Each structure stands twice: as structure tokens, then as C-alpha cells.
Chimera marker file (.cmm) of the C-alpha trace (Angstrom):
<marker_set name="trace">
<marker id="1" x="95.746" y="137.721" z="15.223" r="1" g="1" b="0" radius="0.5"/>
<marker id="2" x="93.232" y="138.947" z="12.627" r="1" g="1" b="0" radius="0.5"/>
<marker id="3" x="95.929" y="138.763" z="9.953" r="1" g="1" b="0" radius="0.5"/>
<marker id="4" x="96.198" y="134.989" z="10.372" r="1" g="1" b="0" radius="0.5"/>
<marker id="5" x="92.491" y="134.258" z="9.812" r="1" g="1" b="0" radius="0.5"/>
<marker id="6" x="92.650" y="134.293" z="5.969" r="1" g="1" b="0" radius="0.5"/>
<marker id="7" x="95.749" y="132.097" z="6.036" r="1" g="1" b="0" radius="0.5"/>
<marker id="8" x="94.034" y="129.622" z="8.342" r="1" g="1" b="0" radius="0.5"/>
<marker id="9" x="90.959" y="129.550" z="6.080" r="1" g="1" b="0" radius="0.5"/>
<marker id="10" x="93.201" y="128.974" z="3.033" r="1" g="1" b="0" radius="0.5"/>
<marker id="11" x="95.012" y="126.075" z="4.743" r="1" g="1" b="0" radius="0.5"/>
<marker id="12" x="91.789" y="124.470" z="5.953" r="1" g="1" b="0" radius="0.5"/>
<marker id="13" x="90.265" y="124.720" z="2.472" r="1" g="1" b="0" radius="0.5"/>
<marker id="14" x="93.358" y="123.096" z="0.943" r="1" g="1" b="0" radius="0.5"/>
<marker id="15" x="93.062" y="120.220" z="3.413" r="1" g="1" b="0" radius="0.5"/>
<marker id="16" x="89.354" y="119.844" z="2.636" r="1" g="1" b="0" radius="0.5"/>
<marker id="17" x="90.102" y="119.816" z="-1.115" r="1" g="1" b="0" radius="0.5"/>
<marker id="18" x="92.750" y="117.145" z="-0.590" r="1" g="1" b="0" radius="0.5"/>
<marker id="19" x="90.407" y="114.853" z="1.323" r="1" g="1" b="0" radius="0.5"/>
<marker id="20" x="87.527" y="115.337" z="-1.121" r="1" g="1" b="0" radius="0.5"/>
<marker id="21" x="89.822" y="114.572" z="-4.053" r="1" g="1" b="0" radius="0.5"/>
<marker id="22" x="91.220" y="111.541" z="-2.263" r="1" g="1" b="0" radius="0.5"/>
<marker id="23" x="87.713" y="110.229" z="-1.534" r="1" g="1" b="0" radius="0.5"/>
<marker id="24" x="86.671" y="110.724" z="-5.170" r="1" g="1" b="0" radius="0.5"/>
<marker id="25" x="89.960" y="109.168" z="-6.406" r="1" g="1" b="0" radius="0.5"/>
<marker id="26" x="90.928" y="112.231" z="-8.430" r="1" g="1" b="0" radius="0.5"/>
<marker id="27" x="94.487" y="112.084" z="-9.683" r="1" g="1" b="0" radius="0.5"/>
<marker id="28" x="96.522" y="114.989" z="-8.350" r="1" g="1" b="0" radius="0.5"/>
<marker id="29" x="98.800" y="116.955" z="-10.636" r="1" g="1" b="0" radius="0.5"/>
<marker id="30" x="100.689" y="120.230" z="-10.497" r="1" g="1" b="0" radius="0.5"/>
<marker id="31" x="97.969" y="122.252" z="-12.219" r="1" g="1" b="0" radius="0.5"/>
<marker id="32" x="95.253" y="121.171" z="-9.797" r="1" g="1" b="0" radius="0.5"/>
<marker id="33" x="97.517" y="121.868" z="-6.852" r="1" g="1" b="0" radius="0.5"/>
<marker id="34" x="98.206" y="125.383" z="-8.129" r="1" g="1" b="0" radius="0.5"/>
<marker id="35" x="94.485" y="126.019" z="-8.584" r="1" g="1" b="0" radius="0.5"/>
<marker id="36" x="93.844" y="125.014" z="-4.974" r="1" g="1" b="0" radius="0.5"/>
<marker id="37" x="96.621" y="127.290" z="-3.755" r="1" g="1" b="0" radius="0.5"/>
<marker id="38" x="95.500" y="130.234" z="-5.904" r="1" g="1" b="0" radius="0.5"/>
<marker id="39" x="91.747" y="130.014" z="-5.320" r="1" g="1" b="0" radius="0.5"/>
<marker id="40" x="91.701" y="128.824" z="-1.735" r="1" g="1" b="0" radius="0.5"/>
<marker id="41" x="88.131" y="128.267" z="-0.518" r="1" g="1" b="0" radius="0.5"/>
<marker id="42" x="86.724" y="128.767" z="-4.008" r="1" g="1" b="0" radius="0.5"/>
<marker id="43" x="88.519" y="125.626" z="-5.184" r="1" g="1" b="0" radius="0.5"/>
<marker id="44" x="86.343" y="123.284" z="-3.123" r="1" g="1" b="0" radius="0.5"/>
<marker id="45" x="83.458" y="123.234" z="-5.655" r="1" g="1" b="0" radius="0.5"/>
<marker id="46" x="85.957" y="122.706" z="-8.485" r="1" g="1" b="0" radius="0.5"/>
<marker id="47" x="87.070" y="119.426" z="-6.935" r="1" g="1" b="0" radius="0.5"/>
<marker id="48" x="83.597" y="118.037" z="-7.563" r="1" g="1" b="0" radius="0.5"/>
<marker id="49" x="83.912" y="118.818" z="-11.286" r="1" g="1" b="0" radius="0.5"/>
<marker id="50" x="87.207" y="116.927" z="-11.619" r="1" g="1" b="0" radius="0.5"/>
<marker id="51" x="86.881" y="113.519" z="-13.231" r="1" g="1" b="0" radius="0.5"/>
<marker id="52" x="87.900" y="110.621" z="-11.015" r="1" g="1" b="0" radius="0.5"/>
<marker id="53" x="90.445" y="108.069" z="-12.199" r="1" g="1" b="0" radius="0.5"/>
<marker id="54" x="89.079" y="105.103" z="-14.057" r="1" g="1" b="0" radius="0.5"/>
<marker id="55" x="89.429" y="102.059" z="-11.903" r="1" g="1" b="0" radius="0.5"/>
<marker id="56" x="89.115" y="98.564" z="-13.247" r="1" g="1" b="0" radius="0.5"/>
<marker id="57" x="86.841" y="96.329" z="-11.260" r="1" g="1" b="0" radius="0.5"/>
<marker id="58" x="88.890" y="93.280" z="-10.145" r="1" g="1" b="0" radius="0.5"/>
<marker id="59" x="86.106" y="90.932" z="-11.284" r="1" g="1" b="0" radius="0.5"/>
<marker id="60" x="86.051" y="92.480" z="-14.747" r="1" g="1" b="0" radius="0.5"/>
<marker id="61" x="89.831" y="92.285" z="-14.993" r="1" g="1" b="0" radius="0.5"/>
<marker id="62" x="89.774" y="88.593" z="-14.051" r="1" g="1" b="0" radius="0.5"/>
<marker id="63" x="87.097" y="87.825" z="-16.663" r="1" g="1" b="0" radius="0.5"/>
<marker id="64" x="89.031" y="89.668" z="-19.367" r="1" g="1" b="0" radius="0.5"/>
<marker id="65" x="92.185" y="87.662" z="-18.676" r="1" g="1" b="0" radius="0.5"/>
<marker id="66" x="90.429" y="84.287" z="-18.717" r="1" g="1" b="0" radius="0.5"/>
<marker id="67" x="88.972" y="84.735" z="-22.215" r="1" g="1" b="0" radius="0.5"/>
<link id1="1" id2="2" r="1" g="1" b="0" radius="0.2"/>
<link id1="2" id2="3" r="1" g="1" b="0" radius="0.2"/>
<link id1="3" id2="4" r="1" g="1" b="0" radius="0.2"/>
<link id1="4" id2="5" r="1" g="1" b="0" radius="0.2"/>
<link id1="5" id2="6" r="1" g="1" b="0" radius="0.2"/>
<link id1="6" id2="7" r="1" g="1" b="0" radius="0.2"/>
<link id1="7" id2="8" r="1" g="1" b="0" radius="0.2"/>
<link id1="8" id2="9" r="1" g="1" b="0" radius="0.2"/>
<link id1="9" id2="10" r="1" g="1" b="0" radius="0.2"/>
<link id1="10" id2="11" r="1" g="1" b="0" radius="0.2"/>
<link id1="11" id2="12" r="1" g="1" b="0" radius="0.2"/>
<link id1="12" id2="13" r="1" g="1" b="0" radius="0.2"/>
<link id1="13" id2="14" r="1" g="1" b="0" radius="0.2"/>
<link id1="14" id2="15" r="1" g="1" b="0" radius="0.2"/>
<link id1="15" id2="16" r="1" g="1" b="0" radius="0.2"/>
<link id1="16" id2="17" r="1" g="1" b="0" radius="0.2"/>
<link id1="17" id2="18" r="1" g="1" b="0" radius="0.2"/>
<link id1="18" id2="19" r="1" g="1" b="0" radius="0.2"/>
<link id1="19" id2="20" r="1" g="1" b="0" radius="0.2"/>
<link id1="20" id2="21" r="1" g="1" b="0" radius="0.2"/>
<link id1="21" id2="22" r="1" g="1" b="0" radius="0.2"/>
<link id1="22" id2="23" r="1" g="1" b="0" radius="0.2"/>
<link id1="23" id2="24" r="1" g="1" b="0" radius="0.2"/>
<link id1="24" id2="25" r="1" g="1" b="0" radius="0.2"/>
<link id1="25" id2="26" r="1" g="1" b="0" radius="0.2"/>
<link id1="26" id2="27" r="1" g="1" b="0" radius="0.2"/>
<link id1="27" id2="28" r="1" g="1" b="0" radius="0.2"/>
<link id1="28" id2="29" r="1" g="1" b="0" radius="0.2"/>
<link id1="29" id2="30" r="1" g="1" b="0" radius="0.2"/>
<link id1="30" id2="31" r="1" g="1" b="0" radius="0.2"/>
<link id1="31" id2="32" r="1" g="1" b="0" radius="0.2"/>
<link id1="32" id2="33" r="1" g="1" b="0" radius="0.2"/>
<link id1="33" id2="34" r="1" g="1" b="0" radius="0.2"/>
<link id1="34" id2="35" r="1" g="1" b="0" radius="0.2"/>
<link id1="35" id2="36" r="1" g="1" b="0" radius="0.2"/>
<link id1="36" id2="37" r="1" g="1" b="0" radius="0.2"/>
<link id1="37" id2="38" r="1" g="1" b="0" radius="0.2"/>
<link id1="38" id2="39" r="1" g="1" b="0" radius="0.2"/>
<link id1="39" id2="40" r="1" g="1" b="0" radius="0.2"/>
<link id1="40" id2="41" r="1" g="1" b="0" radius="0.2"/>
<link id1="41" id2="42" r="1" g="1" b="0" radius="0.2"/>
<link id1="42" id2="43" r="1" g="1" b="0" radius="0.2"/>
<link id1="43" id2="44" r="1" g="1" b="0" radius="0.2"/>
<link id1="44" id2="45" r="1" g="1" b="0" radius="0.2"/>
<link id1="45" id2="46" r="1" g="1" b="0" radius="0.2"/>
<link id1="46" id2="47" r="1" g="1" b="0" radius="0.2"/>
<link id1="47" id2="48" r="1" g="1" b="0" radius="0.2"/>
<link id1="48" id2="49" r="1" g="1" b="0" radius="0.2"/>
<link id1="49" id2="50" r="1" g="1" b="0" radius="0.2"/>
<link id1="50" id2="51" r="1" g="1" b="0" radius="0.2"/>
<link id1="51" id2="52" r="1" g="1" b="0" radius="0.2"/>
<link id1="52" id2="53" r="1" g="1" b="0" radius="0.2"/>
<link id1="53" id2="54" r="1" g="1" b="0" radius="0.2"/>
<link id1="54" id2="55" r="1" g="1" b="0" radius="0.2"/>
<link id1="55" id2="56" r="1" g="1" b="0" radius="0.2"/>
<link id1="56" id2="57" r="1" g="1" b="0" radius="0.2"/>
<link id1="57" id2="58" r="1" g="1" b="0" radius="0.2"/>
<link id1="58" id2="59" r="1" g="1" b="0" radius="0.2"/>
<link id1="59" id2="60" r="1" g="1" b="0" radius="0.2"/>
<link id1="60" id2="61" r="1" g="1" b="0" radius="0.2"/>
<link id1="61" id2="62" r="1" g="1" b="0" radius="0.2"/>
<link id1="62" id2="63" r="1" g="1" b="0" radius="0.2"/>
<link id1="63" id2="64" r="1" g="1" b="0" radius="0.2"/>
<link id1="64" id2="65" r="1" g="1" b="0" radius="0.2"/>
<link id1="65" id2="66" r="1" g="1" b="0" radius="0.2"/>
<link id1="66" id2="67" r="1" g="1" b="0" radius="0.2"/>
</marker_set>
């Protein structure tokens, strides 16, 4: 049973990273996924350094089209 504890921690940290990245609208790619798998719990702070996707405000997009 003790052998499974690190694996459980690794899986939980990957899930936490996924939800943090999803909330911050960070685009997922292969490199980021490999970092999460390789670093495990240490990858959680790295998610906060990732730049979120640029989203266009619908109001700004509407104003740009009307001019």
C-alpha cells in the first residue's frame, strides 16, 4: 500500500494542474503535459507562470467590426 502513495500524489497533482490551467485559460500542449508528468507536484507552481490565452472581449470585437 505504501508503494501507491507517490503514484496517487502524482495523479492528484496532475488533476490539480489541469484544473488550474483550465481556470486560467492556459492552452495545453505536449510540452506542458510532459512537464506535468515529469515533475508531478512540483509542476503546480509552474502553471501559474504560464501565460493564459489572449481572449478577445466580445464588445471589443463588435466595435472593431462596425468601424
